[in-house]
Each structure stands twice: as C-alpha cells, then as structure tokens.
N, C-alpha and C positions, 0 to 999 in steps of 0.2 A: 744488706737492707739498711744499715746506717743512714743513706741519703734518700733513701726512698720516701715518699709520702706515705703517711698512713693515716686512714680515714678513720672517721668516727663510726660512721655505719657503712658497709655496702650491703645493697638490697638485690637480691637476685631475682629476675621476674619482674616484669611491668604491666601486671592485671590492675585493674582499679584500685586494690587493695593497697598494692604496693607505690601504685602512681598517687595516690591520697598520701602516703606517708612520705614521698619524695614533695609533695607541694606545702606539707605542713613542715618539714624541715628546712625549707628554701630559706625562710626570713631569719631563722635561728642564730642569731650571731655568733661566730665561733665555731658553729656545727658543721664539718668536714661529712659529706656524703657522695656517693655516689648510687645508683642503679644502673643495672643490665639485664638487657634480653636478647636473647639471639633473633626472636625475629628481626626482619627489616624496618618493621614498623607495628605502630600501635594497631590493633583493629580486633573489636571486640565482638565475638563471636558472630562472624561475620555470614556462616553458614546458615544462621537465622535472622538475619538482617532483615524480615517483611518488612513493608512500607508502612504498615500500620502500625506494628506490636509497639508495646510500652511497656514500660518498666513496671514490677508490682508494687513498688516503693514509690513515695511520693519525692519530688525535686530536691526535698532539702538532705533526702540522703544521697547528695553528691560525694565529691572527693575529700571536703573540707568543712562544711557546715556546722555539723553537729559538733564537731571540735572549735571552730572558729568562724564565726558566721560574720566575721569583720574581713574575711581572709580573699585577696584578690583572687584568689582561684576557685571562687564560689561560680556556680551556676549560674545564679543571677546577674554576677560580673560578667560573665561570659555571653549572656544574653543583652545586657547593657553596651559590652564593648563591639557587639556583630550586629546592633541596632535592630535585635527582635524582643526588646524586653516590653514594648508596649503589645507587639503579636501575642506574646505569651500570657499577656495581663489581659486580653479581651478574651484568650479562648478558655480562660477561667477551667484549667484542669491540672489538676495537681500530678497529675500520673504522664511524663513526659515520653516521647517517643525513642524507642531503642536506638534508632540511627540517630537522633539529635543527643541522646546522651555521648554516643560515640565519636560524635563531632565534638562534643564539649571536652572529650577527655585529649582528642588530639589537639585541641586550643591550647589546654592547660600543658601539655607537652611542649609545645612552642615556647612558653615563658621560661621554661624550667633548663638551668645549665647542668642538673646533675643527673639527666637521664641518657644513656647511650644504647641504641639498638645495635643490633648484627654483631654483638658479642656474645659467644657462647662459652660459658663456664664448663671446663674439662674438671677439675679437682681442686679440693681446699687443702690445705694442711694447717697445722695448729703449731706454733712454735714459741714459746716464751712470753704468751700474752698476746698474740698477734696471729691473726686467720691471712694467709698466704691463698690468694685467689687466681686460680691460673686461666687464663681466656685465650679463645680463639679469635680474630677478627674474620667472620663468615665470607667477607667479600675475598679478601686477600689471603687468607690462611696466615696471616702473623699471629704470633704467640706474645703474649705479656703476661706478668705477674703483677697484680696490687695486691697492697695489705689493708688490713683493718681492726679495729679492736672489735666490734661487734657484726654481727650479721640476720639479716631476715629476709628468712626465706620465704619468698612469693611465687613460686614456679607455679601453683595452681593446679587445678584437677585436670584430670584425662578422661573421654567419652569410658563409659563401663558399656561392654556388650556382653553377652550370656557366654560362657566357656566352649560352647560347642559351635560357636561362629566364629570362622576363619575370616576377617576381612579381605585375606590376601586371596582368598580361595572363593569365596561368594562375595563376586563384584557388584550383585545385583540385591545385597543386604547391606545396607550402610545406617552408621550412624545418623541422628536427626543432626547432629554438628554440621553434615555436610550437606545439606537438605538443599540449600540455592545452587550449588556447585553443580548438583545432580539433576535438578528441577526440569529443564530440558528433555532429558532421557526419560524421566518419570511421566512425563505428558505423553509420551509414546506409547504408554504400558496398556494394558488391556485390563489388568488386575493389579492394585496398592494395598497391602497389608502394614497398618501401624501398629506396633507393638508399643504400651507405654500407658501411664495413667496420668501425667503431669501436664504444665503449660505448653512446653514445645509439642508434644503428642496433639493437643488439642489446637495449637494454633496452624499446624500442619494440614490436619483434619479439614479445617474450616476455611484453609487456603485452597486446600485441594476441590472441598467440595463442589463449587460450580462446574467444575471438570465432568461431573456425572452425569451433566444433562448432555456432555458429548460422548457419551458410552463408557467412561471409566467408571469401572465397579469397584469402589474403595469400602475396605474393612476398618476397622479399628477395635483392637484387643484390650485389654487391660486385667491384672490379675486382682485387684481390687474390687470389693465386691458393688462398686458403682463408679460414676464418672464425678468424683467428690469436689468441691471447690476448696479454694485456699481460705482458711478460716482469717477474717478479717474485722471481727468486733474489737470494740476499743479496749475492753477489759482484758482480752486475749493477747492484745498488742502488747499490753502491759508485760507479757512475758521475755518482751525482747526489751529489756533494762538490766540495768547494773546489778542491779537486786537479784534478780532473777539467775544471771547468770554466777555472782554470788553462791546462791542456794545450790545450784545445779553443782558448781564444783566440789562442796562439800560433801555430795552424795557418794554413796559406794560405787563402786564402777559397776556392778551387777543393778543396779538402782537404776543407774545412768544408761545401761543397755536397754531394761525395761520401759524406761521414760520415753525413751528416743524410737522404740518400735510402735510408741502408739502416738507419736506426735506428727507424722506426717503430713495431715491435713492443716499443720500449722507452717509447712515449708515446702511441702510436694505436691498441692492440691492445684487447681487450675482456677484462674481468675472468674470470678462469679458472673461478669458481665459476657465475657466471652461463652460460656455456657449457655447463657441464654441467646447469644447471638447465633449458636450452633441450633439449637433448637428450633429458633426462629427460620433460618435458612433452611432447615430440613422439612419444616411447616410449608415454607414458601414454596419447594420443589414437590411437596405432595399434592398439591392443587391442580397442577398439570398432571401428574403422573401419581397416583397414588402407592405405587411401589418405587421408591425412592433408591437407586443405584447405591445405597451404602448401608454397611451392617454396623452397628455399634454393639460388642458384646464385652461385658464385666465378667469375674470370676473366671477369666482364662489364663491359664498359666502355661505358655510357652515352653515345653521339654524338649524339641528335636527341632532341626531343619535339615531338609532332605533336598539333593538336587535331584530331579527328575530325568528321565532320558530327553524329554522335548525341551528341556532347559528351565522350566516352571521349576519352583520351589513347593514343596509339601511341609506344611508346617504342622508339626504333631502338638496339640494341646491337651491339657486336661482340667474338665471343668469342676471346680474347687467345690460348689455347691451340690451338684447333683452327682460329681466326682464320677464321673465318665471321659475317655478319653474321645478324640474327637481328630478329624484332619480337614485342614483346606489346603487348596493350591492357590498359588499365586506368582505373579509375574516378578513382582518386586517388593521388597519387605524394608521398612522405614523402621528403625532401631530408637524409640525414643525414652532410652532407658538409664538416662541420667549420666554423671560422673562420678567419679571417684579419684581420692588422693592417691598422688603416685610420687613415692620418695626419689627423689634426684639422685642420680647416680654418682654425681660428682662429692657426696657426704661422706663415700666410703673410707675416705682415707681420716675423716675426725669422728669416728663412731663410737670412741672411747670418752669424747665430751658432750654425748648425750647421753640422758636418760630414758629408759623407757618401762612401762608397765608388763604385767605380766604376759599380756596379749602381743608385745614387742612391738607396741603402738608408741609413740611420743608420750613421755610423761611431761605433761603441758603444765609449767605453774602457773598460776592463776595473771600474771604478767604475761603470760604467753610465750615465755622462754623455754625451752625445751634442754639446756645446756646443764652440765652439774653443779656450774656456781649459781644458776639462776638469772643471769643479767648478761649473756653473751650472745646467745644464736635465738632468735625470737621466729616464729610462723606467724603465716598468714593463710586462715582457712584450712587449717589441719588440725585442727582442735575439736573436730564433733564430739569427741568422744568424752571429752573434758569440761568443754563451755557450752556444750548442747547446740540445740539446733539452730541459733541464732548465728553462728558461725560463718555461715555463706552469705548471709544476710546484709546488704551494700549499707543498709542503715546503721549499722554498727559499725561498720568498716572505720570511720573516724573515731569513733570512743577506742577500739582497739589501739590504731595507730596514736592518739593521746596518752594511751596507756604504756605504750613500747617508748614511745620518746621521754615521757616523765620517767621512767625506768632506767633509760639508757644515762640521762643526765641527772638522775639522783633527786630531782626537784620537780615540783609541779610548773611546766611551761604552760601547759592547757590544760585549763579547771575540766576536771572529771568528774560528772554527776555520781553522787553515791547512791542516790535513792530518788527516784522519780515517778514509783506507782503508788496507787492508792491503797492497794491489796498487800498483805503480808503472804510472804510464801514459806514461813518457817517459823517454829513457836517459839526458837530459840535467840531470835532476832532481838538486838538491843531494843528497839523500837516496839513497846507494848502495844496490842490493842486498844483502841479508844474506849474511855469509859464515860459514861456521863451521868451528871445529876440533873435533879427536876430544875434547877435553875439554867444546867446548861441547855436544856432544850427549848427555854424560852418559848413556851407553847404560848400563839395569842389566845387572849379572854376568850373569843367567840367560837373557838373550836372544843367541841364538847367530848366528841369521839371516844371511847376509853382505849380503843387499839391505835396509839399513833406509831 
C-alpha cells in the first residue's frame, strides 16, 4: 500500500446527491476524489420518466447552485452550453421536466473526471487510518483495490413493497419504479389497481386515465383518509432549512419518530396542480359517460394479495374508517409504495467503525458522519431518523454536500447558511424573539386604529 494512491474521498453510488458532491469537489485544489457506481451509466428513475413529469422543487435545487451559484456545473450553465437558456427563460416555469433534469445530470458527468461507472464495490476494510475499497469491473470481472481517508455512502434507497408480495412469484404485481418498462403489458389488461398515496401513484393514475375510454377499469387505493397535496406554503418551506435541521437533530429519538409520523404532507404528498388535473380529467370523462371507468378509494389498507385460479389477483383490504374487510379482483397491481434505505453489504467488515442508536440505525452526527470519530464515513439520504424529512429533498442536497466537504477539510470551503427562516423553531435558540417599542413601530400619524 506504500506506493498506492490514497484518495481524500471515495464516494460509493452516483445518484444526484453524490454527483453533486463530485461536482462541488472537482474545483477544490489539492482534493483527490473518486466516485463509483455499479451501473453502466447514470439514469435517474427511468421507470418513471414520464414525458411531462416535473421535479417538485425549483430548478435552483440542482446539483450545486445552493452551495455555489457560480459553479460551472449549474443547471443554468447547462442550459447556456446547450443553447436552451432562452427557451427556458420564455417558458417561465421554475419546475423543470424530470427528463431534462436527467439530461442535465448526464451533462455534468461528462464534465467530471472523478466519476466511474460499471464499478461494483464488494467489500471495504479499515487499516491504520485508511479504508480499502475492493472493486469488480462489471464488464470484465477484473478486481481492484483503491484506498481512501474518507468514505461517502450514496447508494440510495430501494423500492419498498409489502412483505406478503414476492416480486419473483407475483409477476403482475410490480413496483412503480418499473412502470414504463411494463406499460406495454399494462395496456393489455382489463383491470389495473394502483396502491399508494404519493406522487408516483398520482402520476401513473393520470397517465393511465385516458385508457379508461378504451375499456380499462382503473382502481386507485390509498391508506390515508384523502388524496392529499404536498404542503408547499412559504412558511412551511422554511422547515427545509439548516435551523430546522438543527432543531430536529436536538430532539429525542421518540420525539423525532412522533414528528415524522405527522409530516407525510411535507414530503410524501401529491403535487397540487396534478391533483387538480386528475379531477379535471375525471370531469371531462364524465361528460360523455357519467360512470367513469375509474375508482378512487382512500382509507384502504392492503392486507394480502392472493393469486386466483384464473390468474387474477384478489386484493384483501381493510377499510380503516368503516372498519370493514373487503376484496377486489384485478389483473395487474402497481405498487406505488415508496422507497426505503437499504444498508449495503459491503460495509459488513467495518461495522466496528460505525455508530448506531438503540434501534440499530446509523447514529448520524450533525455533519452527516456515522463513524466513531465523527469525520470519516458520511451518508447521503440515510439520516431521515436524525435530520428529518428534508433528508431526501433535492433542495437540501447541496447544503449537505457543502457541510460534508467542510467537515472533511476542516475549513469552510463553501459558505453554509446558518439561518434562513423568519420563524423560530426552539425557545432555546440564541436568537430571541423580536421585541418592539413604540418608536420601533413608527406608526404613521394618520393611522388611528387602536389595534395595530
């Protein structure tokens, strides 16, 4: 190992978060980095790359802008370099198409020298201050070991499905992440049932809704009591702030769990405009035929899935408000049931380096490190339980990456905001609530109402 190159940072997994880190690391003089991904190329949620689907955050939530607006890897520079800036300007829409975001990320990758695809990490070991990362080249099978002082785990989340559904056995019950792959098969079905309450479920329902005019029976079941929009008011958006993360981080584990259970509308809801579009399409369909060939049912908890003799599925539900069981027969099931963090197997040999809480989850430091020293192994999108609902938010990715870079280098390379919110989240904060005297109010002389 004496003659081996030792990187300052190796990032494993190249999704948007680690790609943003790679882009922010690139211009830092003297910082050596390497980012690895087992996939052959970058492709962000290809199964849900609907032609008209947009991000749910403004374009400034790109890979770098919120950490460095002058970065050459910004979305605006991508538009300029690809002769699309004026088109975007005339469009006047902060929310970019998902497929354009994917194209932007691929453009950034072409500009970087520190990203390698087709490299599967199989094991990591620790020895005397250095992490040894074993790789397998996916195309050739060749193995290699690379060395680093710091690790950033950005392997992302995996589809979450109910435990009673085995994708290998239930071939006509798929996760929403595979929607476009299976769409040709879906269009041949007589009955399709969508399970889920979030954006993916709504996008798929809206995409398939026109097919109900061709005889498709479309069902949409959700467990919540309504089809709720993602809350997007400006004061609520202040919860996606460094100081709210500070506040959430300081709470007890039990209080964090309680809060997260109440905050679904902050990060799991449906785009408000899309909800309206769905209603408008249903209304349009009802003009020619009052009985639209679609059913929307909230308060429905899926309990089981049974394969019938005729090849159909029997879905067993419990209606949470009327407290009644009922069944529905369907040809195909689309599970828009979200994603979960899955710990990569390759960290099994460095478990002694990792801190955990009483639930065996990562004990994530405020700077996003999980190791015993608090500055060696960092995580991306694995800290929901410690840092709150902003964890998967693209808009906070650049903030987290700036924090990680500053922690690794021990200095402020990127300015990190401390306070951006008008509101105060904790009574123990140093900044007191403002007080005003009569002179502070500066009331104009012609206002005489006593209740100002």
